[in-house]
C-alpha positions as a Markdown table, in Angstrom:
| # | Residue | x | y | z |
|---|---|---|---|---|
| 1 | Met | 80.9 | 90.2 | 117.9 |
| 2 | Ser | 78.3 | 89.7 | 115.7 |
| 3 | Leu | 75.0 | 90.8 | 116.7 |
| 4 | Lys | 71.8 | 88.9 | 116.3 |
| 5 | Thr | 69.5 | 89.8 | 113.8 |
| 6 | Ile | 65.9 | 88.7 | 113.9 |
| 7 | Val | 63.3 | 89.5 | 111.1 |
| 8 | Val | 59.7 | 89.5 | 112.3 |
| 9 | Met | 56.7 | 89.4 | 110.1 |
| 10 | Pro | 53.4 | 90.2 | 111.6 |
| 11 | Ala | 51.0 | 88.4 | 109.1 |
| 12 | Tyr | 47.3 | 88.1 | 108.4 |
| 13 | Asn | 46.0 | 86.8 | 104.6 |
| 14 | Ala | 49.7 | 87.0 | 103.1 |
| 15 | Glu | 49.3 | 83.6 | 101.3 |
| 16 | Thr | 50.0 | 85.5 | 98.0 |
| 17 | Thr | 52.9 | 87.8 | 98.6 |
| 18 | Val | 54.5 | 86.1 | 101.5 |
| 19 | Glu | 57.3 | 84.6 | 99.7 |
| 20 | Arg | 58.0 | 87.0 | 97.3 |
| 21 | Thr | 58.8 | 89.1 | 100.7 |
| 22 | Val | 60.9 | 86.3 | 102.1 |
| 23 | Arg | 62.9 | 86.0 | 98.8 |
| 24 | Asp | 63.6 | 89.5 | 98.3 |
| 25 | Ile | 65.7 | 89.7 | 102.0 |
| 26 | Pro | 69.2 | 89.5 | 101.1 |
| 27 | Ala | 71.0 | 85.8 | 101.9 |
| 28 | Gly | 72.3 | 85.8 | 105.7 |
| 29 | Leu | 71.0 | 89.0 | 106.8 |
| 30 | Ala | 69.0 | 87.5 | 109.6 |
| 31 | Asp | 69.4 | 84.8 | 111.9 |
| 32 | Glu | 65.9 | 83.6 | 112.0 |
| 33 | Ile | 62.9 | 84.7 | 110.1 |
| 34 | Ile | 59.4 | 84.7 | 112.6 |
| 35 | Leu | 56.1 | 85.2 | 111.1 |
| 36 | Val | 53.2 | 85.5 | 113.1 |
| 37 | Asp | 49.9 | 84.4 | 112.1 |
| 38 | Asp | 46.7 | 86.4 | 113.1 |
| 39 | Cys | 43.9 | 83.4 | 112.5 |
| 40 | Ser | 44.7 | 84.1 | 108.8 |
| 41 | Ala | 41.7 | 82.5 | 105.9 |
| 42 | Asp | 43.9 | 81.7 | 103.5 |
| 43 | Arg | 47.2 | 79.5 | 103.3 |
| 44 | Thr | 49.6 | 82.0 | 105.0 |
| 45 | Val | 50.6 | 79.3 | 107.4 |
| 46 | Glu | 51.5 | 76.7 | 105.0 |
| 47 | Val | 53.5 | 78.7 | 102.3 |
| 48 | Ala | 55.5 | 80.7 | 105.4 |
| 49 | Arg | 56.3 | 76.7 | 106.8 |
| 50 | Arg | 57.2 | 75.5 | 103.5 |
| 51 | Leu | 59.8 | 78.3 | 103.2 |
| 52 | Gly | 61.5 | 77.5 | 106.3 |
| 53 | Leu | 59.9 | 80.4 | 108.6 |
| 54 | Thr | 59.4 | 80.3 | 112.3 |
| 55 | Val | 55.6 | 80.3 | 112.5 |
| 56 | Ile | 53.5 | 81.1 | 115.9 |
| 57 | Glu | 50.1 | 81.0 | 115.4 |
| 58 | His | 47.5 | 82.8 | 117.4 |
| 59 | Glu | 44.6 | 80.8 | 118.6 |
| 60 | Arg | 42.5 | 83.9 | 118.0 |
| 61 | Asn | 42.6 | 87.6 | 116.2 |
| 62 | Gln | 44.6 | 89.5 | 118.3 |
| 63 | Gly | 45.0 | 92.4 | 115.8 |
| 64 | Tyr | 48.1 | 94.6 | 114.5 |
| 65 | Gly | 49.1 | 95.6 | 117.7 |
| 66 | Gly | 48.9 | 92.6 | 119.2 |
| 67 | Asn | 50.7 | 90.6 | 116.1 |
| 68 | Gln | 53.4 | 93.1 | 117.0 |
| 69 | Lys | 53.6 | 92.2 | 120.9 |
| 70 | Thr | 54.0 | 88.7 | 120.0 |
| 71 | Cys | 57.0 | 89.2 | 117.4 |
| 72 | Tyr | 58.7 | 91.3 | 119.7 |
| 73 | Thr | 58.2 | 89.0 | 122.3 |
| 74 | Glu | 59.8 | 85.8 | 120.5 |
| 75 | Ala | 62.4 | 87.7 | 119.3 |
| 76 | Leu | 63.6 | 89.2 | 122.8 |
| 77 | Gln | 63.5 | 85.7 | 124.2 |
| 78 | Arg | 65.3 | 84.5 | 121.2 |
| 79 | Gly | 68.5 | 86.3 | 122.3 |
| 80 | Ala | 67.8 | 89.3 | 119.3 |
| 81 | Asp | 69.9 | 92.5 | 119.8 |
| 82 | Ile | 68.1 | 93.8 | 116.5 |
| 83 | Val | 64.6 | 93.5 | 115.1 |
| 84 | Ile | 63.3 | 94.4 | 111.8 |
| 85 | Met | 59.9 | 94.5 | 111.0 |
| 86 | Ile | 59.1 | 93.6 | 107.7 |
| 87 | His | 55.3 | 93.0 | 106.8 |
| 88 | Pro | 54.6 | 90.3 | 104.7 |
| 89 | Asp | 52.3 | 91.8 | 102.3 |
| 90 | Tyr | 55.1 | 93.3 | 99.7 |
| 91 | Gln | 54.2 | 96.8 | 100.3 |
| 92 | Tyr | 58.0 | 97.7 | 101.4 |
| 93 | Asp | 61.2 | 96.3 | 99.7 |
| 94 | Ser | 63.0 | 93.7 | 102.1 |
| 95 | Arg | 65.9 | 94.4 | 99.7 |
| 96 | Leu | 66.5 | 97.5 | 101.8 |
| 97 | Ala | 66.9 | 95.8 | 105.0 |
| 98 | Pro | 70.2 | 95.3 | 105.5 |
| 99 | His | 70.6 | 99.9 | 105.3 |
| 100 | Leu | 68.0 | 100.1 | 108.1 |
| 101 | Ile | 69.9 | 97.2 | 110.3 |
| 102 | Arg | 73.5 | 98.7 | 109.4 |
| 103 | Phe | 73.3 | 102.0 | 111.1 |
| 104 | Ile | 72.1 | 100.5 | 114.4 |
| 105 | Ala | 74.7 | 97.7 | 114.2 |
| 106 | Asp | 77.4 | 100.5 | 114.0 |
| 107 | Gly | 75.9 | 102.3 | 117.1 |
| 108 | Tyr | 74.4 | 105.5 | 115.0 |
| 109 | Phe | 70.6 | 105.1 | 115.7 |
| 110 | Asp | 68.6 | 103.2 | 118.0 |
| 111 | Ile | 65.5 | 103.2 | 115.5 |
| 112 | Met | 65.3 | 103.1 | 112.0 |
| 113 | Leu | 62.7 | 103.8 | 109.7 |
| 114 | Gly | 61.7 | 103.1 | 106.2 |
| 115 | Ser | 59.9 | 105.9 | 104.8 |
| 116 | Arg | 57.7 | 106.0 | 101.7 |
| 117 | Ile | 57.3 | 109.9 | 101.4 |
| 118 | Arg | 60.5 | 110.8 | 99.7 |
| 119 | Thr | 58.7 | 113.2 | 97.0 |
| 120 | Arg | 54.9 | 113.7 | 96.4 |
| 121 | Arg | 55.4 | 112.2 | 92.8 |
| 122 | Glu | 57.1 | 108.8 | 94.2 |
| 123 | Ser | 54.4 | 108.3 | 96.6 |
| 124 | Leu | 51.4 | 108.8 | 94.8 |
| 125 | Thr | 53.6 | 107.0 | 91.2 |
| 126 | Gly | 53.6 | 104.0 | 93.8 |
| 127 | Gly | 49.8 | 103.6 | 94.2 |
| 128 | Met | 49.2 | 105.7 | 97.7 |
| 129 | Pro | 45.8 | 107.0 | 97.3 |
| 130 | Ile | 45.3 | 110.8 | 97.3 |
| 131 | Trp | 43.7 | 110.8 | 100.6 |
| 132 | Lys | 46.2 | 108.8 | 102.0 |
| 133 | Tyr | 49.3 | 111.0 | 101.2 |
| 134 | Leu | 47.1 | 114.1 | 102.4 |
| 135 | Ser | 46.4 | 112.5 | 105.7 |
| 136 | Asn | 49.8 | 111.1 | 106.1 |
| 137 | Arg | 51.5 | 115.1 | 105.3 |
| 138 | Phe | 49.0 | 116.6 | 107.8 |
| 139 | Leu | 49.5 | 114.3 | 110.8 |
| 140 | Thr | 53.1 | 114.0 | 110.1 |
| 141 | Ile | 53.6 | 117.9 | 110.2 |
| 142 | Thr | 51.9 | 117.8 | 113.6 |
| 143 | Glu | 53.6 | 115.3 | 115.0 |
| 144 | Asn | 56.8 | 117.0 | 114.4 |
| 145 | Ile | 55.8 | 120.4 | 115.7 |
| 146 | Leu | 54.2 | 119.0 | 118.9 |
| 147 | Leu | 57.5 | 116.3 | 119.4 |
| 148 | Gly | 60.1 | 118.3 | 118.2 |
| 149 | Gln | 61.2 | 115.8 | 115.4 |
| 150 | Asn | 61.9 | 116.3 | 111.7 |
| 151 | Leu | 60.7 | 113.0 | 110.3 |
| 152 | Ser | 59.5 | 112.5 | 107.1 |
| 153 | Glu | 56.9 | 110.1 | 108.1 |
| 154 | Tyr | 55.5 | 108.5 | 111.3 |
| 155 | His | 53.6 | 105.9 | 109.7 |
| 156 | Thr | 55.6 | 103.6 | 108.4 |
| 157 | Gly | 55.1 | 99.7 | 109.1 |
| 158 | Tyr | 59.0 | 99.3 | 107.9 |
| 159 | Arg | 61.3 | 99.4 | 111.1 |
| 160 | Ala | 64.2 | 98.2 | 112.7 |
| 161 | Tyr | 64.7 | 98.7 | 116.6 |
| 162 | Ser | 67.5 | 97.6 | 118.9 |
| 163 | Arg | 67.4 | 95.2 | 121.3 |
| 164 | Arg | 67.6 | 98.6 | 124.8 |
| 165 | Val | 64.6 | 99.7 | 122.6 |
| 166 | Leu | 62.2 | 96.8 | 123.1 |
| 167 | Glu | 63.7 | 96.3 | 126.8 |
| 168 | Thr | 63.0 | 99.9 | 128.0 |
| 169 | Ile | 59.6 | 100.9 | 125.8 |
| 170 | Pro | 56.6 | 99.1 | 127.4 |
| 171 | Trp | 54.9 | 98.3 | 124.2 |
| 172 | Arg | 53.2 | 95.6 | 126.1 |
| 173 | Ser | 51.1 | 98.1 | 127.4 |
| 174 | Asn | 50.1 | 99.7 | 123.7 |
| 175 | Ser | 46.6 | 99.2 | 121.7 |
| 176 | Asp | 46.3 | 95.6 | 120.1 |
| 177 | Asp | 44.9 | 98.1 | 117.1 |
| 178 | Phe | 46.8 | 100.0 | 114.5 |
| 179 | Ala | 47.4 | 102.9 | 116.7 |
| 180 | Phe | 50.1 | 100.3 | 118.2 |
| 181 | Asp | 52.7 | 102.1 | 115.9 |
| 182 | Ala | 52.0 | 105.5 | 116.9 |
| 183 | Gln | 52.2 | 104.9 | 120.5 |
| 184 | Phe | 55.7 | 103.5 | 120.3 |
| 185 | Leu | 57.4 | 106.0 | 118.1 |
| 186 | Val | 56.1 | 108.7 | 120.7 |
| 187 | Gln | 57.7 | 106.4 | 123.5 |
| 188 | Ala | 60.7 | 106.4 | 121.5 |
| 189 | Ile | 60.8 | 110.1 | 121.5 |
| 190 | Tyr | 59.7 | 110.2 | 125.1 |
| 191 | Phe | 63.0 | 108.3 | 126.3 |
| 192 | Gly | 65.3 | 109.7 | 124.2 |
| 193 | Phe | 65.8 | 107.4 | 121.8 |
| 194 | Arg | 67.8 | 108.3 | 118.2 |
| 195 | Ile | 65.3 | 108.1 | 115.4 |
| 196 | Ala | 66.7 | 107.8 | 111.7 |
| 197 | Glu | 65.3 | 106.8 | 108.5 |
| 198 | Ile | 65.9 | 106.2 | 104.9 |
| 199 | Pro | 63.6 | 106.5 | 101.8 |
| 200 | Val | 61.7 | 103.2 | 100.7 |
| 201 | Pro | 59.6 | 103.1 | 97.4 |
| 202 | Val | 55.7 | 102.7 | 97.7 |
| 203 | Arg | 54.3 | 99.6 | 96.6 |
| 204 | Tyr | 50.3 | 99.7 | 96.9 |
| 205 | Met | 48.3 | 97.0 | 95.6 |
| 206 | Ala | 45.7 | 94.7 | 95.9 |
| 207 | Glu | 47.4 | 92.6 | 98.0 |
| 208 | Ala | 48.9 | 94.7 | 100.0 |
| 209 | Ser | 47.2 | 95.2 | 103.3 |
| 210 | Ser | 45.9 | 98.7 | 104.0 |
| 211 | Ile | 43.1 | 100.4 | 106.2 |
| 212 | Asn | 39.8 | 102.0 | 104.9 |
| 213 | Trp | 39.0 | 105.5 | 105.6 |
| 214 | Arg | 36.7 | 105.0 | 108.4 |
| 215 | Arg | 39.5 | 103.2 | 110.6 |
| 216 | Ser | 42.4 | 105.8 | 109.3 |
| 217 | Val | 40.0 | 108.6 | 110.6 |
| 218 | Arg | 40.0 | 106.5 | 114.2 |
| 219 | Tyr | 43.9 | 105.9 | 113.5 |
| 220 | Gly | 44.4 | 109.6 | 113.3 |
| 221 | Leu | 42.7 | 110.4 | 116.4 |
| 222 | Glu | 44.5 | 108.1 | 118.1 |
| 223 | Asn | 48.0 | 109.6 | 117.1 |
| 224 | Leu | 46.7 | 113.5 | 118.2 |
| 225 | Lys | 45.6 | 111.3 | 121.5 |
| 226 | Val | 48.5 | 109.6 | 122.5 |
| 227 | Ile | 50.9 | 112.8 | 122.0 |
| 228 | Gly | 48.4 | 114.3 | 124.8 |
| 229 | Gln | 49.0 | 111.7 | 126.7 |
| 230 | Leu | 52.3 | 112.4 | 126.5 |
| 231 | Trp | 52.3 | 116.0 | 127.2 |
| 232 | Leu | 50.0 | 115.6 | 130.3 |
| 233 | His | 52.7 | 113.0 | 131.6 |
| 234 | Arg | 55.7 | 115.6 | 131.0 |
| 235 | Leu | 53.7 | 118.2 | 133.0 |
| 236 | Gly | 53.1 | 115.6 | 135.8 |
| 237 | Val | 49.0 | 116.2 | 135.4 |
| 238 | Lys | 47.8 | 112.6 | 134.4 |
| 239 | Arg | 50.8 | 109.9 | 134.8 |
| 240 | Asn | 50.8 | 107.1 | 132.1 |
| 241 | Pro | 51.4 | 103.5 | 131.7 |
| 242 | Leu | 53.0 | 104.0 | 128.3 |
| 243 | Phe | 55.6 | 106.3 | 129.4 |
| 244 | Ile | 56.5 | 104.5 | 132.2 |
| 245 | Pro | 59.4 | 102.0 | 131.6 |
| 246 | Ala | 59.1 | 98.2 | 130.9 |
| 247 | Ala | 59.2 | 95.6 | 134.0 |
| 248 | Ala | 62.7 | 93.5 | 133.1 |
| 249 | Asp | 60.0 | 90.5 | 133.4 |
| 250 | Ala | 58.0 | 89.7 | 130.3 |
| 251 | Pro | 55.2 | 87.4 | 130.1 |
| 252 | Ala | 55.6 | 83.9 | 128.1 |
| 253 | Pro | 55.6 | 83.5 | 125.0 |
| 254 | Thr | 52.7 | 82.5 | 122.6 |
| 255 | Lys | 53.3 | 78.5 | 121.5 |
| 256 | Thr | 55.3 | 78.3 | 118.5 |
| 257 | Thr | 54.9 | 75.8 | 115.9 |
| 258 | Thr | 57.7 | 75.1 | 112.8 |
């Protein structure tokens, strides 16, 4: 039986990059591509509709995490067996998507990540700012030690999930901001899901989305905070809804326009 694969794209001001991102997705990879627009100020929605994508528009800006919540809610309700998130800002190489999906479809892993950290030279040559590279390394090493993992990167936005992952993890309780991704991986580790990764080229450019130094510091602190919350929950000191399996019922989907 073939598995239904849906690509989700959390979008914000991606007018100049969404078409290149979509064109690089191998033909026949996805049964559907869903773009969720978070109140872009440019022509992202118009371009996405012209490309034939399923377009969902937020009536107000809900943040990066809030955008993903809509993405996953819609994908599950449309019967997805595998969901892969590809940012429409062209930072990640869409041509590698089949490799992420294959390991899940074949039953080897539950979550696949596209890691931007294969070598220091590749990361920096690809345009990753040195301060971002160093903070990425510090956080990842710290997270590996505290979580008992050996991942090369926790902070990639190129991710594929099995349906069971999205039905188990209580991601609706997560942050609506950039901390969503960190919370999701810590939750996945807590629930015992199998996580693996493949290297992907780094592609930083003016059009690619990125957070500034101030928000990066906040993001780093949020990463450490959720690990602390995990340990308090594990030790029975403070029960946390982030680590309680998701309820079977889900909220209604956001209004969809195509």
